[in-house]
C-alpha positions as CSV (number, residue, x, y, z in Angstrom):
1,M,-52.6,-218.7,137.2
2,L,-51.3,-216.8,140.1
3,E,-50.0,-212.7,140.1
4,V,-47.5,-211.6,143.1
5,R,-47.5,-207.2,142.8
6,D,-45.2,-205.6,144.6
7,L,-45.0,-208.4,147.9
8,H,-43.3,-207.6,151.2
9,V,-42.5,-209.5,153.7
10,A,-41.0,-208.6,156.8
11,Y,-40.7,-209.9,160.1
12,G,-40.4,-207.1,163.1
13,K,-38.0,-204.8,161.7
14,A,-36.4,-207.3,159.0
15,R,-37.8,-206.8,155.5
16,A,-37.4,-209.8,153.7
17,V,-39.4,-209.3,150.5
18,Q,-39.2,-205.8,149.0
19,G,-41.4,-206.0,146.1
20,V,-41.6,-208.4,144.3
21,S,-43.3,-209.0,141.3
22,L,-44.0,-212.2,139.0
23,H,-46.2,-213.9,137.2
24,V,-47.1,-218.0,136.6
25,D,-49.4,-219.3,133.8
26,E,-51.6,-222.9,133.9
27,G,-48.9,-225.3,132.7
28,E,-45.2,-223.6,134.0
29,I,-43.0,-224.7,135.4
30,V,-41.6,-221.6,136.7
31,A,-38.1,-221.3,138.5
32,L,-37.5,-218.6,141.9
33,I,-33.5,-219.4,142.4
34,G,-30.9,-217.4,144.6
35,A,-28.8,-217.7,148.0
36,N,-29.7,-218.7,151.3
37,G,-31.8,-215.2,152.7
38,A,-32.5,-214.5,149.7
39,G,-36.7,-214.3,150.4
40,K,-37.0,-217.6,148.4
41,S,-39.2,-219.1,151.1
42,S,-40.6,-216.7,152.3
43,T,-42.1,-215.3,149.2
44,M,-43.9,-219.0,149.1
45,H,-45.1,-217.7,152.5
46,A,-47.1,-214.8,151.7
47,I,-48.9,-216.5,149.1
48,C,-49.8,-219.9,151.0
49,G,-51.0,-217.7,153.3
50,V,-48.5,-219.1,156.1
51,T,-47.2,-215.3,156.4
52,R,-49.6,-212.3,155.7
53,P,-47.7,-209.9,153.8
54,A,-47.3,-206.1,154.1
55,R,-47.6,-204.8,151.7
56,G,-48.8,-206.2,148.2
57,T,-51.0,-208.6,146.6
58,V,-51.7,-211.6,145.8
59,S,-54.3,-213.1,143.0
60,F,-54.8,-216.6,142.4
61,R,-56.7,-217.4,138.5
62,G,-58.1,-214.0,139.2
63,K,-58.9,-213.8,142.7
64,D,-57.1,-211.7,145.2
65,I,-56.2,-214.1,148.1
66,T,-53.6,-211.7,150.1
67,G,-53.6,-212.6,153.5
68,R,-55.7,-215.5,153.7
69,P,-54.8,-218.5,156.6
70,A,-53.4,-221.2,154.5
71,H,-56.5,-223.7,155.9
72,R,-58.2,-221.4,153.5
73,V,-55.5,-221.5,150.6
74,V,-55.3,-225.1,150.1
75,P,-59.2,-225.6,148.8
76,L,-58.8,-223.2,146.4
77,G,-56.3,-226.0,145.2
78,I,-53.1,-224.4,146.0
79,A,-50.9,-226.5,147.9
80,Q,-47.2,-226.1,149.9
81,V,-43.8,-228.8,149.6
82,P,-42.1,-227.0,152.8
83,E,-38.0,-226.4,153.1
84,G,-36.4,-229.7,155.1
85,R,-39.6,-232.0,153.8
86,L,-41.3,-231.6,157.3
87,I,-43.1,-234.9,157.3
88,F,-44.2,-236.4,161.1
89,D,-41.4,-239.0,161.7
90,D,-43.1,-241.0,164.5
91,L,-46.6,-241.7,161.8
92,T,-46.9,-244.2,159.4
93,I,-46.1,-243.7,155.5
94,E,-50.5,-243.5,155.1
95,E,-50.3,-241.6,158.5
96,N,-48.9,-238.9,156.5
97,L,-50.9,-239.0,153.0
98,V,-53.6,-238.6,154.6
99,L,-52.9,-235.8,157.4
100,G,-52.4,-234.1,154.0
101,G,-55.0,-234.9,152.8
102,I,-57.2,-233.6,155.6
103,T,-59.5,-231.0,153.9
104,R,-61.2,-234.1,151.8
105,T,-64.2,-236.7,153.0
106,R,-62.8,-240.1,153.6
107,A,-64.4,-242.0,150.9
108,S,-62.1,-239.4,148.3
109,E,-59.1,-239.1,150.6
110,R,-59.1,-243.0,150.1
111,A,-59.6,-242.7,146.3
112,R,-56.6,-239.6,146.2
113,M,-54.6,-241.7,147.9
114,A,-54.2,-244.6,145.6
115,S,-54.5,-242.2,142.4
116,V,-51.3,-240.7,144.3
117,L,-49.8,-243.6,145.2
118,E,-49.5,-245.3,141.5
119,L,-46.7,-242.1,141.0
120,F,-45.2,-243.6,144.0
121,P,-44.1,-247.1,143.3
122,V,-41.2,-247.3,146.1
123,L,-43.5,-245.9,148.8
124,A,-47.2,-248.2,147.6
125,P,-46.4,-251.5,149.5
126,R,-44.7,-250.0,152.6
127,T,-47.3,-247.8,153.7
128,D,-47.7,-248.8,157.2
129,E,-44.1,-248.4,157.4
130,T,-42.8,-245.8,159.8
131,A,-41.4,-242.9,158.2
132,S,-38.0,-242.9,160.1
133,N,-38.0,-246.1,157.8
134,L,-36.8,-243.6,154.5
135,S,-34.2,-242.7,153.3
136,G,-33.4,-238.6,152.1
137,G,-34.6,-239.5,149.2
138,Q,-38.4,-241.7,149.8
139,Q,-39.0,-239.0,152.4
140,Q,-39.0,-236.4,149.9
141,L,-40.6,-238.0,147.4
142,L,-43.2,-238.1,150.7
143,A,-43.6,-234.6,150.9
144,I,-44.5,-234.5,147.2
145,A,-47.2,-237.0,147.6
146,R,-48.6,-235.7,151.1
147,G,-48.7,-232.5,149.3
148,L,-50.9,-234.0,146.4
149,M,-53.5,-235.7,148.5
150,S,-55.3,-232.5,148.6
151,D,-55.7,-232.9,144.8
152,P,-54.2,-229.5,144.1
153,T,-53.7,-227.4,140.5
154,F,-50.4,-225.5,141.5
155,I,-48.0,-227.1,143.7
156,M,-44.8,-224.8,145.3
157,L,-41.9,-227.0,145.5
158,D,-39.4,-225.5,148.2
159,E,-35.8,-227.0,147.7
160,P,-36.7,-230.2,146.6
161,S,-33.0,-231.3,146.6
162,L,-31.9,-229.9,149.5
163,G,-29.4,-232.6,151.2
164,L,-30.1,-235.4,148.5
165,A,-27.1,-237.2,146.8
166,P,-27.4,-236.9,143.3
167,L,-29.1,-239.3,142.3
168,A,-32.0,-238.6,144.8
169,A,-32.1,-234.9,143.5
170,Q,-32.1,-237.1,139.6
171,E,-35.4,-238.8,140.7
172,V,-36.8,-235.6,142.2
173,F,-36.6,-233.3,139.9
174,D,-37.5,-235.8,137.1
175,L,-40.7,-236.6,139.1
176,F,-41.8,-233.4,138.0
177,A,-42.3,-233.7,133.8
178,T,-44.8,-236.3,135.5
179,L,-47.0,-233.8,137.5
180,R,-46.6,-231.0,135.0
181,R,-48.3,-234.6,132.5
182,N,-50.9,-234.5,134.8
183,G,-51.8,-231.3,134.8
184,L,-50.3,-229.1,137.4
185,T,-48.6,-226.3,137.3
186,I,-44.9,-225.9,139.5
187,L,-43.9,-222.8,141.0
188,L,-40.2,-224.7,142.7
189,V,-37.5,-222.4,145.0
190,E,-34.1,-224.0,144.5
191,Q,-30.8,-223.4,145.6
192,N,-29.6,-226.0,142.2
193,V,-30.2,-223.2,139.6
194,R,-28.7,-225.5,136.8
195,Q,-31.4,-229.0,137.6
196,A,-33.7,-226.0,137.6
197,L,-33.7,-224.0,135.0
198,A,-32.9,-227.3,133.2
199,I,-37.3,-228.2,133.7
200,A,-38.8,-225.0,133.9
201,D,-40.0,-222.8,131.6
202,R,-39.0,-219.6,132.8
203,G,-37.7,-218.3,136.0
204,Y,-37.1,-215.6,138.7
205,V,-33.8,-214.3,140.1
206,I,-34.2,-213.3,143.7
207,E,-31.6,-211.0,146.0
208,S,-32.2,-209.5,149.2
209,G,-35.7,-209.5,148.6
210,R,-36.0,-207.7,145.0
211,I,-36.2,-210.0,141.7
212,I,-33.3,-208.6,139.6
213,L,-33.3,-210.7,136.7
214,E,-35.9,-213.0,135.0
215,G,-37.0,-215.2,131.1
216,E,-36.9,-217.8,129.7
217,S,-34.3,-220.7,131.4
218,P,-32.6,-220.9,128.6
219,R,-31.6,-217.2,128.1
220,L,-31.0,-216.9,132.0
221,L,-28.4,-220.2,131.7
222,E,-26.5,-217.6,129.3
223,D,-26.4,-214.6,131.3
224,E,-23.4,-213.9,132.6
225,G,-24.4,-212.5,135.8
226,L,-26.0,-215.7,136.7
227,A,-23.5,-218.1,135.3
228,R,-20.4,-216.6,137.4
229,A,-22.6,-216.2,140.5
230,Y,-24.3,-219.3,140.4
231,L,-23.1,-221.8,138.4
232,G,-19.4,-221.3,138.7
233,I,-18.7,-220.1,135.7
234,E,-16.8,-217.5,134.2
235,R,-17.3,-217.2,130.4
236,R,-15.2,-215.9,128.2
237,P,-15.5,-213.4,125.3
238,A,-15.8,-214.8,121.7
239,D,-12.9,-213.0,121.0
240,A,-11.1,-213.3,123.6
241,P,-7.4,-215.5,123.2
242,N,-7.4,-218.5,124.2
243,A,-4.0,-220.5,125.4
244,N,-4.2,-222.6,122.6
245,N,-3.9,-220.8,119.7
246,E,-1.8,-218.3,118.1
247,D,-2.9,-214.9,119.1
248,G,-3.3,-216.1,122.6
249,G,1.0,-216.8,122.2
250,G,0.2,-220.1,124.8
251,Q,2.1,-223.1,123.6
């Protein structure tokens, strides 16, 4: 569905992305993981047209969309839920959703809103409330709902668990399985490596603007370097002495 080849993104002399290549097949959840400043968001912005790449290509369903502005990318079936939610606090929930469906006709917008709200029962009875009344987790759900208003087939989520309490973050991650069952393909940018790889089919690890590791999620979770760098796990070799056995000399 999506193919990115040799993508470069620069802000003046600062090179944020340096030769990233990745692909997302239809129906997959793919995680793009890495530390702050690794180039995750810049990669996403180049895909959806917020930032024009300095070099490389972005293809969607076999069509070259490199450098297309965002307002021409959204009608193709691509949506982005930005980092930090970026909802409009002083507008109502309904008004936020209307803005998400700005590319639709008025009649189809109302039908789409009814369909989207079925996925978000916590929002459905509160559409007249201002978004500032929502908790952080509910605001993240609103940001996702707003992204769904354009009826995308491919959605990119940038740090959806950022700043959320564990229970709220889990609710957001649980939603992704539902979205996939509903036919969505997902590219997930996330610092919470364990949760991201738990729901993703495959993952890419980005560091200093370059992909340094890729593979199926179970294999990545077993990778020694990834576990040490991102999960805080120091894996013991299988034949290493254990402090609790006789060979280790422990008590």
